[in-house]
Biopython code that builds the backbone (N, CA, C, O; Angstrom):
import numpy as np
from Bio.PDB.StructureBuilder import StructureBuilder

atoms = [
    (1, "MET", "N", (-0.831, -30.623, -21.103)),
    (1, "MET", "CA", (0.118, -30.859, -20.035)),
    (1, "MET", "C", (-0.062, -29.245, -19.288)),
    (1, "MET", "O", (-0.003, -28.871, -18.116)),
    (2, "LEU", "N", (-0.322, -28.485, -20.675)),
    (2, "LEU", "CA", (0.174, -26.965, -20.409)),
    (2, "LEU", "C", (-1.651, -26.412, -20.397)),
    (2, "LEU", "O", (-1.917, -25.437, -19.694)),
    (3, "GLU", "N", (-2.486, -26.911, -20.980)),
    (3, "GLU", "CA", (-3.496, -26.587, -21.451)),
    (3, "GLU", "C", (-4.062, -26.462, -19.598)),
    (3, "GLU", "O", (-4.238, -25.313, -19.192)),
    (4, "ASN", "N", (-4.266, -27.418, -18.776)),
    (4, "ASN", "CA", (-4.035, -27.714, -18.109)),
    (4, "ASN", "C", (-3.682, -27.060, -16.311)),
    (4, "ASN", "O", (-4.366, -27.114, -15.289)),
    (5, "ALA", "N", (-2.542, -26.575, -16.543)),
    (5, "ALA", "CA", (-1.996, -25.940, -15.691)),
    (5, "ALA", "C", (-3.001, -24.469, -15.982)),
    (5, "ALA", "O", (-3.783, -23.996, -15.157)),
    (6, "ALA", "N", (-2.706, -23.869, -17.512)),
    (6, "ALA", "CA", (-3.358, -22.353, -18.064)),
    (6, "ALA", "C", (-5.007, -22.775, -16.774)),
    (6, "ALA", "O", (-5.647, -21.866, -16.245)),
    (7, "LEU", "N", (-5.216, -23.753, -16.636)),
    (7, "LEU", "CA", (-7.060, -23.872, -16.781)),
    (7, "LEU", "C", (-6.947, -24.208, -14.810)),
    (7, "LEU", "O", (-7.714, -24.027, -13.865)),
    (8, "VAL", "N", (-6.301, -24.467, -14.887)),
    (8, "VAL", "CA", (-5.873, -24.004, -13.238)),
    (8, "VAL", "C", (-4.915, -23.023, -13.077)),
    (8, "VAL", "O", (-4.601, -22.648, -11.947)),
    (9, "ALA", "N", (-4.352, -22.504, -14.201)),
    (9, "ALA", "CA", (-3.975, -21.103, -12.940)),
    (9, "ALA", "C", (-5.314, -19.623, -13.430)),
    (9, "ALA", "O", (-5.131, -18.482, -13.006)),
    (10, "VAL", "N", (-6.342, -19.922, -14.189)),
    (10, "VAL", "CA", (-7.455, -19.587, -14.706)),
    (10, "VAL", "C", (-8.367, -19.561, -12.969)),
    (10, "VAL", "O", (-8.429, -18.721, -12.071)),
    (11, "LEU", "N", (-8.744, -20.454, -13.093)),
    (11, "LEU", "CA", (-9.685, -21.146, -11.928)),
    (11, "LEU", "C", (-9.176, -20.792, -10.733)),
    (11, "LEU", "O", (-10.087, -20.430, -9.990)),
    (12, "SER", "N", (-8.007, -20.734, -10.174)),
    (12, "SER", "CA", (-6.871, -20.091, -9.155)),
    (12, "SER", "C", (-7.811, -19.185, -9.102)),
    (12, "SER", "O", (-8.973, -19.255, -8.703)),
    (13, "PHE", "N", (-6.829, -17.806, -9.810)),
    (13, "PHE", "CA", (-7.054, -16.543, -9.589)),
    (13, "PHE", "C", (-8.433, -16.253, -10.102)),
    (13, "PHE", "O", (-8.368, -15.029, -10.216)),
    (14, "GLY", "N", (-9.853, -16.656, -10.551)),
    (14, "GLY", "CA", (-10.980, -16.500, -10.666)),
    (14, "GLY", "C", (-11.441, -16.802, -8.868)),
    (14, "GLY", "O", (-12.068, -16.015, -8.158)),
    (15, "THR", "N", (-11.111, -17.644, -8.622)),
    (15, "THR", "CA", (-11.557, -17.863, -6.825)),
    (15, "THR", "C", (-10.927, -17.507, -6.213)),
    (15, "THR", "O", (-11.293, -17.576, -5.039)),
    (16, "LEU", "N", (-10.090, -17.121, -6.367)),
    (16, "LEU", "CA", (-9.437, -16.077, -5.137)),
    (16, "LEU", "C", (-9.024, -14.342, -5.394)),
    (16, "LEU", "O", (-8.009, -13.828, -4.923)),
    (17, "VAL", "N", (-10.428, -13.337, -6.551)),
    (17, "VAL", "CA", (-11.377, -13.095, -7.233)),
    (17, "VAL", "C", (-12.241, -12.387, -6.428)),
    (17, "VAL", "O", (-12.524, -11.196, -6.299)),
    (18, "LEU", "N", (-12.561, -13.339, -5.959)),
    (18, "LEU", "CA", (-14.371, -14.030, -5.853)),
    (18, "LEU", "C", (-14.285, -14.253, -3.978)),
    (18, "LEU", "O", (-15.008, -13.919, -3.039)),
    (19, "ALA", "N", (-13.690, -14.594, -4.044)),
    (19, "ALA", "CA", (-13.604, -14.132, -2.263)),
    (19, "ALA", "C", (-12.272, -13.369, -1.940)),
    (19, "ALA", "O", (-11.573, -14.007, -1.153)),
    (20, "TYR", "N", (-11.840, -12.401, -2.263)),
    (20, "TYR", "CA", (-11.139, -11.735, -2.070)),
    (20, "TYR", "C", (-12.604, -10.308, -1.997)),
    (20, "TYR", "O", (-12.373, -9.259, -1.396)),
    (21, "LEU", "N", (-13.778, -10.516, -2.589)),
    (21, "LEU", "CA", (-15.034, -9.479, -3.632)),
    (21, "LEU", "C", (-15.679, -10.135, -2.153)),
    (21, "LEU", "O", (-15.556, -9.428, -1.152)),
    (22, "THR", "N", (-16.460, -11.665, -1.994)),
    (22, "THR", "CA", (-16.250, -11.808, -0.681)),
    (22, "THR", "C", (-16.658, -11.113, 0.804)),
    (22, "THR", "O", (-17.422, -10.315, 1.347)),
    (23, "TYR", "N", (-15.250, -12.294, 1.087)),
    (23, "TYR", "CA", (-14.993, -11.728, 2.141)),
    (23, "TYR", "C", (-14.490, -10.136, 2.846)),
    (23, "TYR", "O", (-14.209, -9.703, 3.964)),
    (24, "GLY", "N", (-14.567, -9.685, 1.633)),
    (24, "GLY", "CA", (-14.197, -8.069, 1.901)),
    (24, "GLY", "C", (-15.294, -7.208, 2.173)),
    (24, "GLY", "O", (-15.556, -6.368, 3.034)),
    (25, "ARG", "N", (-15.664, -7.520, 1.507)),
    (25, "ARG", "CA", (-17.540, -7.574, 2.290)),
    (25, "ARG", "C", (-17.843, -7.186, 3.180)),
    (25, "ARG", "O", (-18.194, -6.029, 3.412)),
    (26, "PHE", "N", (-17.753, -8.389, 4.139)),
    (26, "PHE", "CA", (-18.475, -9.927, 5.145)),
    (26, "PHE", "C", (-17.341, -8.784, 6.693)),
    (26, "PHE", "O", (-17.827, -8.431, 7.768)),
    (27, "VAL", "N", (-15.652, -8.464, 6.150)),
    (27, "VAL", "CA", (-15.513, -7.748, 6.722)),
    (27, "VAL", "C", (-15.822, -6.419, 7.369)),
    (27, "VAL", "O", (-15.689, -6.106, 8.553)),
    (28, "ALA", "N", (-16.308, -5.623, 6.244)),
    (28, "ALA", "CA", (-16.129, -4.008, 6.420)),
    (28, "ALA", "C", (-17.702, -3.841, 6.900)),
    (28, "ALA", "O", (-18.314, -2.779, 7.013)),
    (29, "SER", "N", (-18.301, -5.471, 7.207)),
    (29, "SER", "CA", (-20.123, -4.578, 6.865)),
    (29, "SER", "C", (-19.953, -5.294, 8.827)),
    (29, "SER", "O", (-20.185, -4.674, 9.865)),
    (30, "ARG", "N", (-19.328, -7.208, 8.601)),
    (30, "ARG", "CA", (-19.403, -7.536, 10.062)),
    (30, "ARG", "C", (-18.637, -7.510, 11.357)),
    (30, "ARG", "O", (-19.084, -7.640, 12.496)),
    (31, "ILE", "N", (-17.574, -7.345, 11.018)),
    (31, "ILE", "CA", (-16.183, -7.159, 12.027)),
    (31, "ILE", "C", (-16.267, -5.646, 12.038)),
    (31, "ILE", "O", (-16.458, -5.266, 13.194)),
    (32, "PHE", "N", (-16.207, -4.808, 11.318)),
    (32, "PHE", "CA", (-15.426, -3.421, 11.772)),
    (32, "PHE", "C", (-17.201, -2.246, 11.661)),
    (32, "PHE", "O", (-17.231, -1.056, 11.974)),
    (33, "ARG", "N", (-18.440, -3.072, 11.140)),
    (33, "ARG", "CA", (-19.576, -2.369, 10.417)),
    (33, "ARG", "C", (-19.337, -0.854, 10.195)),
    (33, "ARG", "O", (-19.560, -0.040, 11.091)),
    (34, "LEU", "N", (-19.010, -0.605, 9.324)),
    (34, "LEU", "CA", (-18.769, -0.076, 7.867)),
    (34, "LEU", "C", (-19.479, 1.023, 8.051)),
    (34, "LEU", "O", (-20.583, 0.807, 7.552)),
    (35, "ASP", "N", (-19.436, 2.113, 8.512)),
    (35, "ASP", "CA", (-20.770, 3.259, 8.311)),
    (35, "ASP", "C", (-20.818, 4.106, 6.980)),
    (35, "ASP", "O", (-19.676, 4.533, 7.152)),
    (36, "ALA", "N", (-21.199, 4.703, 5.790)),
    (36, "ALA", "CA", (-20.366, 5.490, 5.341)),
    (36, "ALA", "C", (-21.364, 7.067, 5.847)),
    (36, "ALA", "O", (-20.939, 8.122, 5.375)),
    (37, "ASN", "N", (-22.607, 7.137, 6.758)),
    (37, "ASN", "CA", (-23.502, 7.831, 7.525)),
    (37, "ASN", "C", (-22.936, 8.597, 8.146)),
    (37, "ASN", "O", (-23.209, 9.793, 8.037)),
    (38, "LEU", "N", (-21.876, 8.106, 9.073)),
    (38, "LEU", "CA", (-20.624, 7.715, 10.387)),
    (38, "LEU", "C", (-20.406, 8.964, 10.856)),
    (38, "LEU", "O", (-19.304, 9.346, 10.462)),
    (39, "VAL", "N", (-21.083, 9.961, 11.673)),
    (39, "VAL", "CA", (-20.234, 11.449, 12.010)),
    (39, "VAL", "C", (-19.347, 10.880, 12.279)),
    (39, "VAL", "O", (-19.288, 9.684, 12.567)),
    (40, "THR", "N", (-18.195, 11.937, 12.207)),
    (40, "THR", "CA", (-16.528, 11.445, 12.592)),
    (40, "THR", "C", (-16.665, 12.943, 13.327)),
    (40, "THR", "O", (-17.356, 13.917, 13.025)),
    (41, "PRO", "N", (-15.344, 12.629, 14.849)),
    (41, "PRO", "CA", (-16.096, 13.557, 16.342)),
    (41, "PRO", "C", (-14.760, 14.914, 14.842)),
    (41, "PRO", "O", (-15.640, 15.732, 14.576)),
    (42, "SER", "N", (-13.913, 15.244, 14.279)),
    (42, "SER", "CA", (-14.087, 15.624, 13.540)),
    (42, "SER", "C", (-15.280, 17.423, 13.560)),
    (42, "SER", "O", (-15.290, 18.566, 14.017)),
    (43, "HIS", "N", (-16.095, 16.444, 12.679)),
    (43, "HIS", "CA", (-17.247, 17.576, 12.023)),
    (43, "HIS", "C", (-18.533, 17.376, 13.809)),
    (43, "HIS", "O", (-19.095, 18.212, 14.516)),
    (44, "GLU", "N", (-18.462, 15.785, 13.838)),
    (44, "GLU", "CA", (-19.520, 16.606, 15.335)),
    (44, "GLU", "C", (-19.024, 17.180, 15.860)),
    (44, "GLU", "O", (-19.835, 18.084, 16.061)),
    (45, "LEU", "N", (-18.028, 17.478, 16.421)),
    (45, "LEU", "CA", (-17.427, 18.335, 17.521)),
    (45, "LEU", "C", (-16.453, 19.996, 16.539)),
    (45, "LEU", "O", (-15.418, 20.629, 16.745)),
    (46, "GLU", "N", (-17.423, 20.036, 15.644)),
    (46, "GLU", "CA", (-15.676, 20.934, 15.058)),
    (46, "GLU", "C", (-16.251, 22.424, 15.385)),
    (46, "GLU", "O", (-17.384, 22.884, 15.242)),
    (47, "ASP", "N", (-15.000, 23.027, 15.895)),
    (47, "ASP", "CA", (-14.769, 24.880, 16.511)),
    (47, "ASP", "C", (-13.915, 25.334, 16.177)),
    (47, "ASP", "O", (-13.247, 26.122, 16.847)),
    (48, "GLY", "N", (-13.688, 24.998, 15.107)),
    (48, "GLY", "CA", (-11.961, 25.914, 13.957)),
    (48, "GLY", "C", (-11.034, 25.656, 15.083)),
    (48, "GLY", "O", (-10.338, 26.668, 14.995)),
    (49, "ILE", "N", (-10.608, 25.067, 15.963)),
    (49, "ILE", "CA", (-9.052, 25.547, 16.165)),
    (49, "ILE", "C", (-8.833, 23.955, 16.544)),
    (49, "ILE", "O", (-8.149, 23.402, 15.682)),
    (50, "ASP", "N", (-9.318, 22.912, 17.817)),
    (50, "ASP", "CA", (-8.767, 21.860, 18.165)),
    (50, "ASP", "C", (-9.362, 20.495, 16.746)),
    (50, "ASP", "O", (-8.652, 19.681, 16.155)),
    (51, "PHE", "N", (-11.291, 20.805, 16.574)),
    (51, "PHE", "CA", (-10.953, 19.431, 15.561)),
    (51, "PHE", "C", (-11.803, 20.995, 14.098)),
    (51, "PHE", "O", (-12.424, 22.049, 13.962)),
    (52, "VAL", "N", (-11.080, 19.846, 13.439)),
    (52, "VAL", "CA", (-11.083, 20.664, 11.973)),
    (52, "VAL", "C", (-11.200, 19.468, 10.602)),
    (52, "VAL", "O", (-10.323, 18.649, 10.328)),
    (53, "PRO", "N", (-12.012, 19.575, 10.152)),
    (53, "PRO", "CA", (-11.770, 18.951, 9.293)),
    (53, "PRO", "C", (-10.873, 18.868, 8.324)),
    (53, "PRO", "O", (-10.163, 19.856, 8.135)),
    (54, "THR", "N", (-10.668, 17.501, 7.363)),
    (54, "THR", "CA", (-9.671, 18.426, 6.365)),
    (54, "THR", "C", (-10.580, 17.331, 6.012)),
    (54, "THR", "O", (-11.250, 16.451, 6.552)),
    (55, "ARG", "N", (-10.288, 17.799, 4.848)),
    (55, "ARG", "CA", (-10.717, 17.139, 2.817)),
    (55, "ARG", "C", (-9.827, 16.142, 2.544)),
    (55, "ARG", "O", (-8.600, 16.036, 2.548)),
    (56, "VAL", "N", (-11.181, 15.118, 2.200)),
    (56, "VAL", "CA", (-10.754, 13.873, 2.357)),
    (56, "VAL", "C", (-10.229, 13.631, 0.151)),
    (56, "VAL", "O", (-10.974, 13.612, -0.829)),
    (57, "ARG", "N", (-9.241, 13.546, 0.220)),
    (57, "ARG", "CA", (-8.041, 13.374, -0.797)),
    (57, "ARG", "C", (-8.025, 11.591, -0.803)),
    (57, "ARG", "O", (-8.258, 10.872, 0.169)),
    (58, "PRO", "N", (-7.684, 11.163, -2.175)),
    (58, "PRO", "CA", (-7.279, 10.107, -2.052)),
    (58, "PRO", "C", (-6.384, 9.336, -2.183)),
    (58, "PRO", "O", (-5.727, 9.310, -3.224)),
    (59, "SER", "N", (-6.099, 8.362, -0.950)),
    (59, "SER", "CA", (-4.384, 7.972, -0.826)),
    (59, "SER", "C", (-3.864, 7.831, -2.616)),
    (59, "SER", "O", (-4.379, 8.248, -3.653)),
    (60, "SER", "N", (-3.173, 7.392, -2.457)),
    (60, "SER", "CA", (-2.124, 6.913, -3.389)),
    (60, "SER", "C", (-0.921, 6.731, -3.234)),
    (60, "SER", "O", (-0.161, 7.668, -2.984)),
    (61, "SER", "N", (-0.548, 5.573, -3.345)),
    (61, "SER", "CA", (1.161, 4.746, -2.746)),
    (61, "SER", "C", (2.020, 5.382, -4.347)),
    (61, "SER", "O", (3.237, 5.210, -4.274)),
    (62, "ALA", "N", (1.707, 5.830, -5.248)),
    (62, "ALA", "CA", (2.994, 6.409, -5.795)),
    (62, "ALA", "C", (3.592, 7.839, -5.267)),
    (62, "ALA", "O", (4.712, 8.245, -5.574)),
    (63, "THR", "N", (2.751, 8.476, -4.498)),
    (63, "THR", "CA", (3.231, 9.652, -3.895)),
    (63, "THR", "C", (4.272, 8.580, -2.875)),
    (63, "THR", "O", (5.102, 9.283, -2.298)),
    (64, "THR", "N", (4.362, 7.714, -2.670)),
    (64, "THR", "CA", (4.563, 7.160, -0.833)),
    (64, "THR", "C", (5.214, 6.823, -1.098)),
    (64, "THR", "O", (6.090, 7.277, -0.362)),
    (65, "SER", "N", (5.972, 5.723, -2.257)),
    (65, "SER", "CA", (6.485, 4.462, -2.444)),
    (65, "SER", "C", (7.739, 4.689, -3.435)),
    (65, "SER", "O", (8.230, 3.907, -4.249)),
    (66, "ARG", "N", (8.036, 5.790, -3.157)),
    (66, "ARG", "CA", (9.177, 6.956, -4.481)),
    (66, "ARG", "C", (10.391, 7.058, -3.483)),
    (66, "ARG", "O", (9.838, 6.882, -2.398)),
    (67, "PRO", "N", (11.553, 7.218, -3.268)),
    (67, "PRO", "CA", (12.064, 7.526, -2.429)),
    (67, "PRO", "C", (12.862, 9.176, -3.160)),
    (67, "PRO", "O", (13.270, 9.317, -4.313)),
    (68, "SER", "N", (12.873, 10.295, -1.958)),
    (68, "SER", "CA", (13.165, 10.860, -2.014)),
    (68, "SER", "C", (14.000, 11.698, -3.142)),
    (68, "SER", "O", (14.964, 10.937, -3.066)),
    (69, "PRO", "N", (14.501, 12.846, -4.333)),
    (69, "PRO", "CA", (15.136, 12.487, -4.965)),
    (69, "PRO", "C", (16.731, 12.988, -4.066)),
    (69, "PRO", "O", (17.844, 12.729, -4.525)),
    (70, "ALA", "N", (16.441, 13.912, -2.412)),
    (70, "ALA", "CA", (17.480, 14.350, -1.503)),
    (70, "ALA", "C", (17.827, 12.513, -0.723)),
    (70, "ALA", "O", (18.847, 12.137, -0.145)),
    (71, "TRP", "N", (16.553, 11.729, -1.016)),
    (71, "TRP", "CA", (17.226, 10.576, -0.496)),
    (71, "TRP", "C", (17.717, 10.147, -1.710)),
    (71, "TRP", "O", (18.638, 10.951, -1.861)),
    (72, "GLY", "N", (17.729, 9.685, -2.338)),
    (72, "GLY", "CA", (19.116, 9.045, -3.362)),
    (72, "GLY", "C", (20.410, 9.955, -3.987)),
    (72, "GLY", "O", (21.033, 9.767, -5.031)),
    (73, "ARG", "N", (20.592, 11.095, -2.874)),
    (73, "ARG", "CA", (21.744, 11.624, -3.749)),
    (73, "ARG", "C", (22.526, 11.688, -2.127)),
    (73, "ARG", "O", (23.625, 12.243, -2.142)),
    (74, "SER", "N", (22.111, 11.241, -0.950)),
    (74, "SER", "CA", (22.981, 10.706, -0.227)),
    (74, "SER", "C", (22.889, 9.630, 0.591)),
    (74, "SER", "O", (23.193, 9.577, 1.783)),
    (75, "TRP", "N", (22.308, 8.482, -0.340)),
    (75, "TRP", "CA", (23.139, 6.757, -1.484)),
    (75, "TRP", "C", (24.337, 6.931, -1.972)),
    (75, "TRP", "O", (25.385, 6.287, -1.982)),
    (76, "ASP", "N", (23.909, 8.095, -2.438)),
    (76, "ASP", "CA", (24.967, 7.606, -3.539)),
    (76, "ASP", "C", (26.131, 8.347, -2.924)),
    (76, "ASP", "O", (27.125, 8.386, -3.648)),
    (77, "ARG", "N", (26.220, 8.883, -1.871)),
    (77, "ARG", "CA", (27.852, 9.281, -1.276)),
    (77, "ARG", "C", (28.553, 7.894, -0.557)),
    (77, "ARG", "O", (29.696, 7.441, -0.487)),
    (78, "ARG", "N", (27.068, 7.445, -0.015)),
    (78, "ARG", "CA", (27.962, 6.269, 0.736)),
    (78, "ARG", "C", (28.047, 5.353, -0.094)),
    (78, "ARG", "O", (29.074, 4.944, 0.449)),
    (79, "LEU", "N", (27.926, 4.720, -0.836)),
    (79, "LEU", "CA", (28.211, 4.039, -2.265)),
    (79, "LEU", "C", (29.963, 3.702, -2.342)),
    (79, "LEU", "O", (30.493, 4.212, -1.354)),
    (80, "PRO", "N", (30.571, 3.278, -2.876)),
    (80, "PRO", "CA", (32.302, 3.725, -2.334)),
    (80, "PRO", "C", (32.658, 3.746, -4.466)),
    (80, "PRO", "O", (32.208, 3.289, -5.517)),
    (81, "SER", "N", (33.224, 4.202, -4.185)),
    (81, "SER", "CA", (33.395, 4.558, -5.340)),
    (81, "SER", "C", (34.475, 4.359, -6.624)),
    (81, "SER", "O", (34.543, 4.589, -7.832)),
    (82, "SER", "N", (35.270, 3.773, -5.530)),
    (82, "SER", "CA", (36.817, 2.988, -6.274)),
    (82, "SER", "C", (36.279, 1.771, -6.057)),
    (82, "SER", "O", (36.206, 1.212, -7.151)),
    (83, "GLY", "N", (35.794, 0.959, -5.052)),
    (83, "GLY", "CA", (35.707, -0.528, -5.057)),
    (83, "GLY", "C", (36.884, 0.316, -3.570)),
    (83, "GLY", "O", (37.499, -0.637, -3.092)),
    (84, "ALA", "N", (37.168, 1.201, -3.065)),
    (84, "ALA", "CA", (37.411, 0.200, -2.107)),
    (84, "ALA", "C", (37.032, 0.188, -1.005)),
    (84, "ALA", "O", (36.400, 1.243, -0.942)),
    (85, "GLY", "N", (36.931, -0.552, 0.508)),
    (85, "GLY", "CA", (36.152, -0.580, 1.053)),
    (85, "GLY", "C", (35.144, -2.458, 0.819)),
    (85, "GLY", "O", (34.505, -3.169, 1.595)),
    (86, "CYS", "N", (35.490, -2.552, -0.515)),
    (86, "CYS", "CA", (34.955, -4.038, -0.971)),
    (86, "CYS", "C", (35.919, -5.086, -0.427)),
    (86, "CYS", "O", (37.032, -5.089, 0.100)),
    (87, "PRO", "N", (34.882, -6.082, -0.833)),
    (87, "PRO", "CA", (36.003, -6.826, -0.174)),
    (87, "PRO", "C", (36.413, -7.681, -0.923)),
    (87, "PRO", "O", (35.392, -8.114, -1.456)),
    (88, "PRO", "N", (37.856, -8.592, -1.596)),
    (88, "PRO", "CA", (38.664, -8.328, -2.255)),
    (88, "PRO", "C", (37.608, -9.719, -3.684)),
    (88, "PRO", "O", (36.463, -10.012, -3.338)),
    (89, "SER", "N", (38.020, -10.216, -4.749)),
    (89, "SER", "CA", (36.813, -10.956, -5.200)),
    (89, "SER", "C", (38.401, -12.525, -5.343)),
    (89, "SER", "O", (39.611, -12.639, -5.541)),
    (90, "SER", "N", (36.849, -13.550, -4.992)),
    (90, "SER", "CA", (38.487, -14.523, -5.376)),
    (90, "SER", "C", (38.555, -14.996, -6.762)),
    (90, "SER", "O", (38.792, -16.200, -6.862)),
    (91, "GLY", "N", (38.398, -14.309, -7.916)),
    (91, "GLY", "CA", (38.685, -15.401, -8.460)),
    (91, "GLY", "C", (39.517, -15.063, -9.142)),
    (91, "GLY", "O", (40.085, -15.875, -9.873)),
]
sb = StructureBuilder()
sb.init_structure("model")
sb.init_model(0)
sb.init_chain("A")
sb.init_seg("    ")
for serial, (resi, resn, name, xyz) in enumerate(atoms, 1):
    if name == "N":
        sb.init_residue(resn, " ", resi, " ")
    sb.init_atom(name, np.array(xyz, "f"), 0.0, 1.0, " ", f" {name:<3s}", serial, name[0])
structure = sb.get_structure()
């Protein structure tokens, strides 16, 4: 029984990866019509004042998903330290 579940899990995961890759290419080429050679307005209309191209940086969720230390300290101050304001336990 466990072998069948493992086989189903592996086949499901493989199908998911295959669908992700093929559907992603379909959406990029047919729906959004992405083109790597497309000139953006910041490059086309560059004047050094209003239209200035920025350098390309890879986005990383690791830099945006962590709370900042300042947020953590302000959150700690909001927590009750001695249980004051907490509902009484029923036990």
